[in-house]
C-alpha positions in Angstrom: 0.0 0.0 0.0 2.7 2.4 0.9 4.5 1.9 -2.4 1.3 2.4 -4.4 0.5 5.6 -2.6 4.1 6.8 -3.2 3.8 6.1 -6.9 0.5 7.9 -7.2 1.9 10.9 -5.3 5.0 11.0 -7.5 2.8 10.8 -10.7 0.6 13.7 -9.5 3.7 15.8 -8.8 4.9 15.2 -12.3 1.6 16.3 -13.7 1.6 19.5 -11.6 5.2 20.3 -12.4 4.6 19.8 -16.2 1.6 22.2 -16.0 3.8 24.8 -14.2 6.7 24.5 -16.6 4.7 24.1 -19.8 1.6 26.3 -19.6 -1.2 24.4 -21.3 -3.1 26.1 -24.1 -5.7 24.7 -26.4 -4.6 24.2 -29.9 -1.6 25.9 -31.5 1.5 24.4 -33.3 4.3 26.5 -31.8 5.0 27.8 -35.3 7.3 30.6 -34.3 9.0 28.9 -31.4 10.0 31.1 -28.5 9.1 34.3 -30.5 6.0 36.1 -31.7 6.0 38.0 -35.0 5.7 41.8 -34.8 2.8 42.9 -37.1 3.3 45.7 -39.7 7.1 45.6 -39.5 8.4 47.1 -41.7 5.8 49.5 -43.0 5.2 49.7 -46.8 7.5 51.8 -48.9 6.1 55.3 -48.9 4.7 56.6 -52.2 5.3 53.3 -54.0 1.8 52.1 -54.7 1.8 49.1 -57.0 5.3 48.0 -56.0 6.5 45.6 -53.2 9.8 44.6 -51.6 11.9 42.5 -53.8 14.0 39.4 -52.8 15.4 40.4 -49.4 18.9 39.3 -49.1 20.1 40.8 -45.8 19.2 42.4 -42.5 21.4 43.7 -39.7 20.3 45.3 -36.5 22.8 47.9 -35.2 20.2 48.9 -32.6 16.5 48.4 -32.1 16.0 51.8 -33.8 18.5 51.3 -36.6 17.9 48.1 -38.6 19.5 47.9 -42.0 17.6 45.9 -44.7 18.8 45.2 -48.2 16.5 44.1 -51.1 17.3 43.1 -54.6 15.1 45.7 -56.3 11.4 46.4 -56.1 8.9 44.2 -57.8 5.5 45.0 -59.2 2.6 44.0 -57.0 1.2 40.8 -58.3 -2.4 40.6 -59.5 -4.7 39.6 -56.8 -2.4 40.6 -54.0 -3.7 43.5 -51.8 -1.2 46.3 -51.1 -0.2 46.9 -47.5 2.1 45.6 -44.8 1.3 41.9 -45.6 1.9 42.2 -49.4 4.8 40.1 -50.5 5.8 39.1 -54.0 5.7 35.4 -53.0 1.9 35.5 -52.5 0.2 33.5 -53.8 2.8 30.9 -54.6 5.4 33.2 -56.2 9.1 33.5 -55.4 10.5 37.0 -55.0 13.6 35.9 -56.9 11.6 36.2 -60.2 9.9 39.1 -61.9 10.9 42.4 -63.5 12.6 44.6 -60.9 13.6 48.2 -60.6 16.6 49.4 -58.7 15.0 51.7 -56.0 15.3 51.7 -52.2 17.9 48.9 -52.3 19.4 49.8 -48.9 16.9 50.9 -46.2 17.0 51.8 -42.5 14.0 50.9 -40.3 13.2 51.9 -36.7 11.6 49.7 -34.0 8.1 50.6 -35.1 8.7 49.7 -38.8 9.1 53.2 -40.0 11.6 53.6 -42.8 13.9 56.4 -41.5 16.5 56.4 -44.3 17.0 55.0 -47.8 20.4 55.0 -49.5 19.0 56.0 -52.9 22.3 57.7 -53.8 23.7 54.2 -54.3 20.8 52.6 -56.1 22.5 52.7 -59.5 25.5 50.9 -58.1 23.7 47.6 -58.0 22.6 47.5 -61.6 24.2 44.8 -63.6 24.0 42.3 -60.8 21.0 40.9 -58.9 21.3 43.0 -55.8 23.2 42.9 -52.5 23.8 39.5 -50.8 24.6 40.3 -47.2 24.9 43.4 -45.0 27.0 43.6 -41.8 28.8 45.8 -39.2 31.9 44.5 -37.4 31.2 44.2 -33.7 34.8 45.6 -33.1 34.4 48.8 -35.2 33.8 51.9 -33.1 32.8 53.8 -36.2 30.2 51.2 -37.2 31.1 51.0 -40.9 28.5 49.2 -43.0 29.7 46.4 -45.2 27.7 45.1 -48.2 28.6 42.0 -50.1 27.4 41.8 -53.7 27.9 38.3 -55.2 27.0 39.0 -58.8 29.1 42.1 -59.0 32.0 40.1 -57.4 32.5 43.0 -55.0 32.5 44.0 -51.3 31.8 47.6 -50.3 32.6 49.4 -47.0 30.5 52.5 -46.3 30.4 55.1 -43.5 27.6 54.4 -41.1 25.3 57.1 -42.6 25.9 55.8 -46.1 27.3 59.1 -47.4 30.8 57.8 -48.3 32.1 54.7 -49.8 35.5 54.1 -48.1 36.6 50.8 -49.5 35.9 48.5 -52.5 37.2 45.0 -52.8 37.0 43.1 -56.0 36.6 44.2 -59.7 33.1 45.0 -60.9 31.6 42.2 -62.9 34.9 40.5 -63.3 35.3 37.0 -61.8 38.7 35.8 -60.6 40.4 33.6 -58.0 43.5 35.7 -57.2 44.4 38.3 -54.6 42.2 41.1 -56.1 39.1 39.3 -57.5 36.3 37.2 -56.2 33.9 34.6 -57.7 30.5 35.6 -56.3 31.4 36.3 -52.6 28.7 35.7 -50.0 29.6 36.8 -46.5 32.1 38.4 -44.2 33.3 38.0 -40.5 35.9 39.7 -38.3 38.5 39.1 -35.7 38.9 41.7 -32.9 41.9 43.3 -34.5 39.9 44.0 -37.7 41.3 41.1 -39.7 38.4 39.7 -41.7 37.3 36.6 -43.6 35.3 36.4 -46.8 33.3 33.4 -47.9 33.9 33.2 -51.7 31.4 31.8 -52.8 29.1 30.6 -55.5 31.8 30.2 -58.2 35.0 30.1 -56.1 35.2 27.5 -53.3 37.4 29.2 -50.8 37.7 31.4 -47.8 39.9 34.6 -48.2 41.6 36.3 -45.3 42.4 40.1 -45.3 44.0 42.4 -42.8 42.0 45.4 -41.4 43.0 47.6 -44.3 41.8 45.1 -47.0 45.3 43.7 -47.8 45.1 40.1 -49.0 46.8 37.7 -46.5 45.8 34.1 -47.6 43.0 31.8 -48.8 42.1 28.2 -48.5 39.7 25.7 -50.0 39.0 23.9 -53.3 36.1 22.0 -54.9 35.2 18.7 -53.4 33.6 16.9 -50.4 36.7 16.2 -48.3 38.1 18.2 -45.3 38.8 21.7 -46.4 36.9 21.3 -49.7 33.7 23.1 -50.5 30.6 23.2 -52.7 29.1 26.7 -52.4 30.7 28.6 -49.5 27.7 30.6 -48.4 28.4 32.1 -45.0 31.2 32.6 -42.4 31.4 33.3 -38.7 34.1 33.5 -36.0 34.0 32.6 -32.3 36.0 34.1 -29.4 38.6 31.4 -29.8 39.2 32.7 -33.3 37.9 29.6 -34.9 36.3 30.1 -38.3 33.0 28.4 -39.1 32.1 28.0 -42.8 28.8 27.2 -44.3 29.5 24.5 -47.0 26.0 24.8 -48.3 25.7 22.2 -51.0 27.7 19.7 -49.0 25.1 20.1 -46.3 27.6 20.7 -43.6 29.5 23.3 -41.6 33.3 23.1 -41.4 35.5 24.6 -38.7 39.1 25.9 -39.1 41.6 27.8 -37.2 42.3 31.4 -38.3 45.0 30.2 -40.7 42.8 27.7 -42.5 43.8 24.5 -40.6 40.9 22.1 -40.7 39.6 21.2 -37.2 36.1 19.6 -37.5 32.9 19.4 -39.5 29.2 19.0 -38.6 27.3 17.1 -41.2 23.6 16.6 -42.0 22.6 20.3 -41.9 20.6 20.3 -45.1 21.2 23.8 -46.5 22.9 26.3 -44.1 22.0 29.6 -45.7 23.4 31.8 -42.9 25.4 31.1 -39.7 26.3 33.3 -36.8 28.0 32.9 -33.4 25.8 34.6 -30.7 27.1 36.7 -27.9 26.8 33.7 -25.5 28.9 31.5 -27.9 26.5 29.3 -29.6 26.3 28.8 -33.4 22.9 29.6 -34.9 21.9 28.5 -38.4 19.1 29.3 -40.8 18.4 26.2 -43.0 17.1 27.1 -46.5 15.5 23.6 -47.1 13.8 22.9 -43.7 13.2 26.6 -43.1 14.2 26.2 -39.5 16.4 28.2 -37.1 18.8 25.9 -35.5 21.0 26.2 -32.3 24.2 24.3 -31.8 26.8 24.4 -29.1 30.3 24.9 -30.3 30.9 21.1 -30.3 28.2 20.7 -32.9 25.4 19.3 -30.8 21.9 20.4 -31.8 20.2 22.1 -28.8 17.1 23.7 -30.2 15.2 24.4 -33.4 12.0 26.1 -34.6 10.5 27.4 -37.8 7.6 26.7 -40.2 7.6 27.0 -44.0 5.0 29.4 -45.4 4.1 32.8 -46.6 1.9 34.0 -43.7 3.2 36.3 -41.0 5.7 34.4 -38.8 6.3 31.7 -41.4 9.7 31.4 -43.1 10.8 30.8 -46.7 14.5 31.2 -47.4 16.0 33.0 -44.4 19.1 34.4 -46.1 20.4 36.4 -43.1 19.2 37.0 -39.5 20.3 39.4 -36.8 19.5 40.2 -33.1 19.4 43.5 -31.4 20.3 44.5 -27.8 16.7 43.9 -26.6 16.7 40.3 -28.0 14.4 41.0 -31.0 15.1 38.8 -34.0 15.1 40.0 -37.6 15.1 37.7 -40.6 15.5 38.5 -44.3 13.7 36.1 -46.6 14.9 35.8 -50.2 11.9 33.8 -51.5 9.2 35.6 -49.7 10.7 38.9 -50.5 10.3 40.5 -47.0 12.0 41.2 -43.7 10.3 40.2 -40.5 10.7 41.2 -36.8 10.1 38.7 -34.0 10.1 39.6 -30.3 10.6 37.0 -27.5 7.3 35.7 -26.1 6.5 36.5 -22.5 8.0 33.7 -20.3 9.9 32.1 -23.2 12.7 29.6 -22.4 15.9 31.7 -22.6 17.8 28.8 -23.9 15.7 28.8 -27.1 16.3 32.5 -27.7 19.3 33.9 -29.7 21.3 35.9 -27.1 20.9 39.6 -27.3 23.6 41.6 -29.1 26.1 43.5 -27.1 
């Protein structure tokens, strides 16, 4: 009798504890994981009736009130799609990577409420001849907060002042592909060491990582086509941790490879279907956006999967081709979707498990 009563008591405790830890709600599918989507962010382009955001390649949150978004040209509003904050080129069933575009409002700055506070229209003509910018970033070690934009089709990387008024560095030769010290083959991403040294993932044509000093002087490169250690098939993103290890998205090989800062192979994590973007968070975890499963994935730095969430779709909160993501100092998450042709903002749900959230930027 005593054992039976003890078992019943333990079972009831488990039930009550489960209810306390996991609040019970009727229905739902946990589509957005520990986040909730922020409606009407960003707001429609002002004075651009009949046009919508094009394929959205990148997003970077400098602060909650200064979020950079890059798009690959505006696209005409499809027939049957209502204008407004929810209008995306992908609806119904369209990809924002197709359609006749116009080069306007390619680089935008958005505040916390979704208001477009700036547009770098002075540089719109720069992107003609390619398909639009690929990624946008700011080095966490740069006190001047220069803005870097990688354009894969132009085979170039640009460094701007934070306000976008001056172009202070250009790497690569416009529309000329190469695999030497001065040229790229469709570069995709960039990441830094604390001293300003940086790495470029290069890229769709070239299968290498290129290392530069803080002034843009070529230092070295590594990588070649293949499936073995140190070999790549579409180098799509790059990130660096505090131990100066370099993480490389080997996208078409469905893996992430890890190197020391001089290109020495250290490890690889397989069976990640299509890592579009990777980033080491401030608490030293590697986060991945997968372009096939349309999930956000969290790994520890030994490669163990710790969490995942994300749902394919075109409705608010769904994901289709997260090409870059970024987190601000308040923990808000921003994603840029190439196929849906939009940027979205997510905020942490009240009471969300902190271990499932990307650590806030510092």
